[in-house]
MIZABA-47319 format. One line per 4 residues: their letters; for each residue x negated, y, z of C-alpha. Coordinates in nm, 2 decimals, m for minus. Each point is the difference from the previous one (the first is absolute). Layout:
BEGIN
a	X Y Z ~ ...
This chain:
BEGIN
xxxx	m1.19 m6.17 3.87 ~ 0.25 0.08 m0.27 ~ m0.23 m0.12 m0.28 ~ m0.07 m0.33 0.17
xxxx	0.37 m0.07 0.05 ~ 0.07 0.10 m0.36 ~ m0.26 m0.25 m0.12 ~ 0.19 m0.28 0.17
xxxx	0.30 0.08 m0.21 ~ m0.10 0.11 m0.35 ~ m0.17 m0.21 m0.27 ~ m0.38 m0.03 m0.01
xxxx	m0.18 0.24 m0.23 ~ 0.16 0.33 0.12 ~ m0.13 0.27 0.24 ~ 0.15 0.30 0.16
xxxx	m0.11 0.35 m0.10 ~ 0.10 0.31 0.20 ~ 0.04 0.33 m0.17 ~ 0.07 0.34 0.15
xxxx	0.38 0.04 m0.04 ~ 0.14 0.33 m0.12 ~ 0.20 0.21 0.25 ~ 0.34 m0.14 0.06
xxxx	m0.09 m0.36 m0.09 ~ 0.18 m0.26 0.21 ~ m0.24 m0.12 0.27 ~ 0.14 m0.35 m0.03
xxxx	m0.19 m0.06 m0.33 ~ m0.23 m0.29 0.08 ~ m0.25 0.10 m0.27 ~ m0.08 m0.10 m0.35
xxxx	m0.09 m0.35 m0.10 ~ m0.27 m0.04 m0.27 ~ m0.16 m0.29 m0.17 ~ m0.34 m0.10 0.12
xxxx	m0.05 m0.32 m0.20 ~ 0.08 m0.12 m0.35 ~ 0.33 0.18 m0.08 ~ 0.14 m0.28 m0.23
xxxx	m0.02 m0.25 0.29 ~ 0.11 0.22 0.29 ~ 0.26 m0.25 0.11 ~ m0.20 m0.32 m0.03
xxxx	m0.23 m0.09 m0.29 ~ 0.16 m0.35 m0.04 ~ 0.35 0.15 m0.06 ~ 0.03 0.06 m0.37
xxxx	0.25 m0.10 m0.26 ~ m0.27 m0.18 m0.20 ~ m0.08 m0.23 0.30 ~ 0.36 m0.09 0.05
xxxx	0.09 m0.32 m0.18 ~ 0.33 0.02 m0.18 ~ 0.23 m0.25 m0.17 ~ 0.35 0.03 m0.15
xxxx	0.17 m0.01 0.34 ~ m0.17 0.31 0.12 ~ m0.04 0.19 m0.33 ~ 0.28 0.25 0.07
xxxx	m0.10 0.10 0.36 ~ m0.37 0.05 m0.10 ~ 0.08 0.20 m0.32 ~ 0.25 0.21 0.20
xxxx	m0.28 0.07 0.26 ~ m0.24 0.10 m0.28 ~ 0.27 0.24 m0.13 ~ 0.02 0.16 0.34
xxxx	m0.38 0.04 0.00 ~ 0.01 0.15 m0.35 ~ 0.29 0.24 0.06 ~ m0.12 0.12 0.34
xxxx	0.34 0.06 0.14 ~ 0.37 0.06 m0.06 ~ 0.09 m0.28 m0.26 ~ 0.03 m0.29 0.25
xxxx	0.06 0.16 0.33 ~ m0.01 m0.16 0.25 ~ m0.18 m0.30 m0.13 ~ 0.05 m0.31 0.22
xxxx	m0.19 m0.33 m0.02 ~ 0.16 m0.30 0.16 ~ m0.13 m0.35 0.04 ~ m0.10 m0.28 0.23
xxxx	m0.31 0.01 0.21 ~ m0.31 m0.05 m0.22 ~ 0.17 0.10 m0.33 ~ m0.23 0.30 m0.05
xxxx	0.21 0.29 0.11 ~ m0.28 0.18 0.18 ~ m0.23 m0.05 m0.30 ~ 0.25 0.15 m0.24
xxxx	0.08 0.32 0.20 ~ m0.37 0.06 0.07 ~ m0.08 m0.05 m0.37 ~ 0.26 0.28 m0.07
xxxx	m0.18 0.22 0.25 ~ m0.35 m0.08 m0.15 ~ 0.14 0.09 m0.35 ~ 0.14 0.33 0.13
xxxx	m0.32 0.13 0.15 ~ m0.15 0.01 m0.35 ~ 0.23 0.31 m0.06 ~ 0.10 0.11 0.35
xxxx	m0.21 0.08 0.31 ~ m0.01 m0.28 0.25 ~ 0.11 0.25 0.26 ~ 0.34 0.02 m0.17
xxxx	0.07 m0.37 0.08 ~ 0.10 m0.15 0.33 ~ m0.05 m0.38 0.01 ~ 0.12 m0.18 0.31
xxxx	0.18 m0.30 0.14 ~ 0.27 0.03 0.26 ~ m0.26 m0.08 0.26 ~ m0.22 0.29 m0.11
xxxx	0.31 0.23 0.00 ~ 0.06 m0.10 0.36 ~ m0.36 0.08 0.08 ~ 0.03 0.33 m0.18
xxxx	0.31 0.10 0.20 ~ m0.13 m0.13 0.33 ~ m0.36 0.11 0.00 ~ m0.01 0.31 m0.22
xxxx	0.35 0.14 0.07 ~ 0.05 m0.11 0.36 ~ 0.31 m0.19 m0.10 ~ 0.16 0.30 m0.16
xxxx	0.18 m0.12 m0.31 ~ 0.09 0.35 m0.12 ~ m0.37 0.10 0.01 ~ m0.09 m0.33 m0.17
xxxx	0.25 0.07 m0.28 ~ m0.14 0.35 m0.04 ~ m0.35 m0.12 m0.04 ~ 0.08 m0.30 m0.22
xxxx	0.22 0.22 m0.22 ~ m0.30 0.19 m0.12 ~ m0.12 m0.28 m0.22 ~ 0.11 m0.03 m0.36
xxxx	0.02 m0.38 m0.01 ~ 0.13 m0.21 0.29 ~ m0.09 m0.38 0.00 ~ 0.16 m0.21 0.27
xxxx	m0.10 m0.37 0.03 ~ 0.19 m0.27 0.19 ~ 0.32 0.19 0.07 ~ 0.16 m0.33 0.11
xxxx	m0.18 0.03 0.33 ~ 0.24 0.28 0.08 ~ 0.30 m0.23 m0.01 ~ 0.06 0.02 0.37
xxxx	m0.11 0.36 0.05 ~ 0.29 0.22 m0.08 ~ m0.16 0.32 0.12 ~ m0.30 m0.05 m0.23
xxxx	0.23 m0.08 m0.29 ~ 0.20 0.31 0.05 ~ m0.31 0.22 0.02 ~ m0.16 m0.16 m0.30
xxxx	0.33 0.04 m0.18 ~ m0.01 0.37 0.06 ~ m0.36 0.01 m0.12 ~ 0.10 m0.18 m0.32
xxxx	0.29 0.25 m0.04 ~ m0.24 0.29 0.01 ~ m0.23 m0.15 m0.26 ~ 0.29 m0.07 m0.24
xxxx	0.14 0.35 0.05 ~ m0.34 0.14 m0.11 ~ m0.04 m0.25 m0.29 ~ m0.30 m0.16 0.17
xxxx	m0.07 m0.37 m0.06 ~ 0.08 m0.26 0.26 ~ m0.14 m0.36 m0.04 ~ 0.09 m0.27 0.25
xxxx	m0.03 m0.38 0.05 ~ 0.17 m0.25 0.22 ~ 0.07 m0.37 0.05 ~ 0.36 m0.08 m0.09
xxxx	0.27 0.21 m0.15 ~ 0.06 0.37 0.07 ~ 0.37 m0.03 0.09 ~ m0.04 m0.31 0.21
xxxx	m0.31 0.11 0.19 ~ 0.04 0.38 0.07 ~ 0.27 0.21 0.15 ~ 0.26 0.17 m0.22
xxxx	m0.15 0.35 m0.02 ~ m0.35 m0.11 m0.09 ~ 0.12 m0.28 m0.23 ~ 0.23 0.25 m0.18
xxxx	m0.28 0.24 m0.06 ~ m0.23 m0.27 m0.14 ~ 0.27 m0.16 m0.21 ~ 0.04 0.32 m0.19
xxxx	m0.34 m0.07 m0.17 ~ m0.15 m0.30 m0.18 ~ m0.03 m0.33 0.21 ~ m0.21 m0.28 m0.15
xxxx	m0.06 m0.35 0.14 ~ m0.34 m0.17 m0.02 ~ 0.01 m0.38 m0.02 ~ m0.24 m0.22 0.19
xxxx	m0.30 m0.09 m0.22 ~ 0.07 m0.33 m0.18 ~ m0.25 m0.27 m0.06 ~ m0.13 0.14 m0.32
xxxx	m0.08 0.34 0.17 ~ m0.16 m0.17 0.30 ~ m0.21 m0.21 m0.23 ~ m0.12 0.30 m0.19
xxxx	m0.08 0.17 0.32 ~ m0.20 m0.30 0.13 ~ m0.19 m0.02 m0.33 ~ m0.08 0.37 0.01
xxxx	m0.13 m0.02 0.36 ~ m0.19 m0.31 m0.09 ~ m0.18 0.18 m0.28 ~ m0.06 0.33 0.19
xxxx	m0.13 m0.17 0.31 ~ m0.19 m0.28 m0.17 ~ 0.18 m0.27 0.20 ~ m0.05 m0.25 m0.28
xxxx	0.33 m0.18 0.06 ~ 0.10 m0.24 m0.27 ~ 0.34 0.01 m0.18 ~ 0.16 m0.26 0.22
xxxx	m0.11 0.18 0.32 ~ 0.14 0.33 m0.13 ~ 0.33 m0.17 m0.08 ~ 0.01 m0.18 0.33
xxxx	m0.05 0.33 0.19 ~ 0.27 0.18 m0.21 ~ 0.25 m0.28 0.07 ~ m0.09 m0.04 0.37
xxxx	0.03 0.37 0.09 ~ 0.32 0.16 m0.14 ~ m0.06 0.31 0.22 ~ m0.26 0.24 m0.15
xxxx	m0.14 0.09 0.34 ~ m0.06 m0.36 0.08 ~ m0.16 m0.05 m0.33 ~ m0.23 0.30 0.05
xxxx	m0.09 m0.14 0.35 ~ m0.10 m0.34 m0.12 ~ m0.21 0.15 m0.29 ~ m0.17 0.22 0.25
xxxx	m0.08 m0.31 0.22 ~ m0.14 m0.18 m0.30 ~ m0.22 0.30 m0.08 ~ m0.13 0.02 0.36
xxxx	m0.08 m0.37 m0.01 ~ m0.20 0.04 m0.32 ~ m0.19 0.30 0.13 ~ m0.08 m0.17 0.34
xxxx	m0.11 m0.34 m0.12 ~ m0.15 0.13 m0.32 ~ 0.13 m0.28 m0.23 ~ 0.30 m0.07 m0.22
xxxx	0.31 m0.15 0.14 ~ 0.01 m0.38 m0.01 ~ 0.33 m0.18 m0.03 ~ m0.02 m0.11 0.36
xxxx	m0.07 0.36 0.11 ~ 0.30 0.12 m0.20 ~ 0.23 m0.26 0.16 ~ m0.13 0.09 0.34
xxxx	0.07 0.37 m0.04 ~ 0.35 m0.08 m0.13 ~ 0.07 m0.23 0.29 ~ m0.09 0.27 0.25
xxxx	0.19 0.28 m0.18 ~ 0.37 0.04 0.06 ~ 0.21 0.07 m0.31 ~ 0.26 0.26 0.09
xxxx	0.27 m0.05 m0.25 ~ 0.26 0.26 0.12 ~ 0.31 0.03 m0.21 ~ m0.01 m0.10 m0.36
xxxx	0.01 m0.29 m0.25 ~ m0.32 m0.20 m0.06 ~ m0.09 m0.26 m0.26 ~ m0.01 m0.27 0.27
xxxx	0.34 0.09 0.14 ~ 0.15 0.01 m0.35 ~ m0.14 m0.35 m0.08 ~ 0.14 m0.13 0.32
xxxx	0.34 0.13 m0.10 ~ m0.03 m0.16 m0.34 ~ m0.11 m0.32 0.15 ~ 0.30 m0.01 0.23
xxxx	0.25 0.10 m0.27 ~ m0.12 m0.25 m0.26 ~ m0.09 m0.28 0.24 ~ m0.37 m0.03 m0.10
xxxx	m0.31 0.06 0.20 ~ m0.22 0.30 m0.03 ~ m0.29 m0.23 m0.10 ~ 0.22 m0.12 m0.29
xxxx	0.07 0.36 m0.11 ~ m0.38 0.05 m0.01 ~ m0.08 m0.34 m0.15 ~ m0.01 m0.14 m0.35
xxxx	0.31 m0.22 0.00 ~ 0.20 0.02 m0.32 ~ 0.32 m0.14 0.15 ~ 0.29 0.21 m0.12
xxxx	0.14 0.09 0.34 ~ m0.34 0.11 0.13 ~ m0.08 0.20 m0.32 ~ 0.33 0.18 0.03
xxxx	m0.07 0.09 0.36 ~ m0.35 0.12 m0.08 ~ 0.12 0.21 m0.29 ~ 0.28 0.15 0.21
xxxx	m0.25 0.09 0.27 ~ m0.23 0.16 m0.26 ~ 0.29 0.20 m0.14 ~ 0.12 0.13 0.33
xxxx	m0.35 0.08 0.12 ~ m0.06 0.19 m0.31 ~ 0.32 0.20 0.04 ~ m0.02 0.08 0.37
xxxx	m0.38 0.02 0.07 ~ m0.11 0.13 m0.34 ~ m0.28 m0.25 m0.02 ~ m0.20 m0.02 m0.32
xxxx	0.01 m0.31 m0.22 ~ m0.37 m0.10 0.08 ~ 0.06 0.05 0.38 ~ 0.32 m0.21 m0.02
xxxx	m0.20 m0.27 m0.18 ~ m0.26 m0.01 0.28 ~ 0.26 m0.02 0.27 ~ 0.17 m0.30 m0.17
xxxx	m0.30 m0.22 m0.01 ~ m0.21 0.17 m0.26 ~ 0.25 0.00 m0.29 ~ m0.09 0.19 m0.31
xxxx	0.16 0.34 m0.04 ~ 0.17 m0.12 m0.33 ~ 0.17 m0.27 0.20 ~ 0.14 0.25 0.25
xxxx	0.12 0.23 m0.29 ~ 0.19 m0.29 m0.15 ~ 0.15 m0.09 0.34 ~ 0.12 0.36 0.06
xxxx	0.15 0.04 m0.35 ~ 0.18 m0.33 0.04 ~ 0.15 0.10 0.34 ~ 0.09 0.34 m0.14
xxxx	0.21 m0.17 m0.26 ~ 0.16 m0.23 0.26 ~ 0.07 0.30 0.22 ~ 0.18 0.17 m0.28
xxxx	0.23 m0.30 m0.04 ~ 0.27 m0.14 0.22 ~ m0.14 m0.35 0.08 ~ m0.11 m0.16 0.32
xxxx	m0.35 0.14 m0.03 ~ 0.14 0.36 0.01 ~ 0.18 m0.08 0.32 ~ m0.32 m0.14 0.16
xxxx	m0.21 0.29 m0.12 ~ 0.26 0.24 0.15 ~ m0.01 m0.18 0.33 ~ m0.38 m0.01 0.01
xxxx	m0.01 0.38 m0.06 ~ 0.26 0.06 0.27 ~ m0.20 m0.20 0.25 ~ m0.32 0.18 m0.09
xxxx	0.17 0.34 0.02 ~ 0.11 m0.08 0.35 ~ m0.36 m0.08 0.09 ~ m0.12 0.32 m0.16
xxxx	0.25 0.21 0.20 ~ m0.02 0.29 m0.23 ~ 0.14 0.15 m0.32 ~ m0.14 m0.16 m0.32
């Protein structure tokens, strides 16, 4: 049945309503989509701007997305969110859609990934792209997630490029997301169309964001993890999906055994959970680079030694970690063996002065940043 197939493609919380069409109406009209659930969460109740943790690195992309949601259309069109896997692209574009349905009918918004577009064309349009473009063109807002999956499909890119063209010609909003850059991932036609709008880049969540997320889940789910366990999880899992997975596992353990997590239980769960790091700079990798550059051990960086060479290496690592990962002073203090935040502030200020000069320390700080930026594999 048409309705069953449509349900496989569209977001939950919508249903199909048929009306008697006036004489002369195109028989290709698939019907009218209406909300059957809470309107403000039509595209996933968890996807809101308030639930997305933001720091200075992602302030501009998130504020730009909020502006798209406020304006409705035309100002930033198309609006493209780029970033690595797990950076929150899907969350942001669905948050825009959830904001829009407060003022527009859910039936005016098409939300789909490239996979769902393929299903739409194949199952509902019998592989006819012209018919698919005709039907998809009847929405007011077009949201396309994971466009990078079309990198090897030139036909789909061409057809979606034509669809985007039709939206832009009618001043209707297009919102997209993809891993990587527009010009380096997509073909010339589609890349050119998307580049005419606003392209923003989401950074991977740094340690401070992951720690806030862990603490939020800890409180909401009643996991009763202590501060050190929250910090350990945030450091161990630089990928947000991996972090979500291990927190889910801890919650299941607590519900099944009906008791709080002992230290040995915590270690057991960690030892049986793979930390998928993906691309990106982590506190551990930064410390290893600092250890190699300054000729001290990671243990000495985290220790209490007041030897001049070790202190300089520790302060340099704190400074670069603050600049590249955006970690807060208290978090930095915990990572470096439980140092007070005032100690970290002093270290960062001292290294800022050294970086502004022309001495040997500036050269070392520059080299450490260069190495870390190579690990990060992304624009700072």
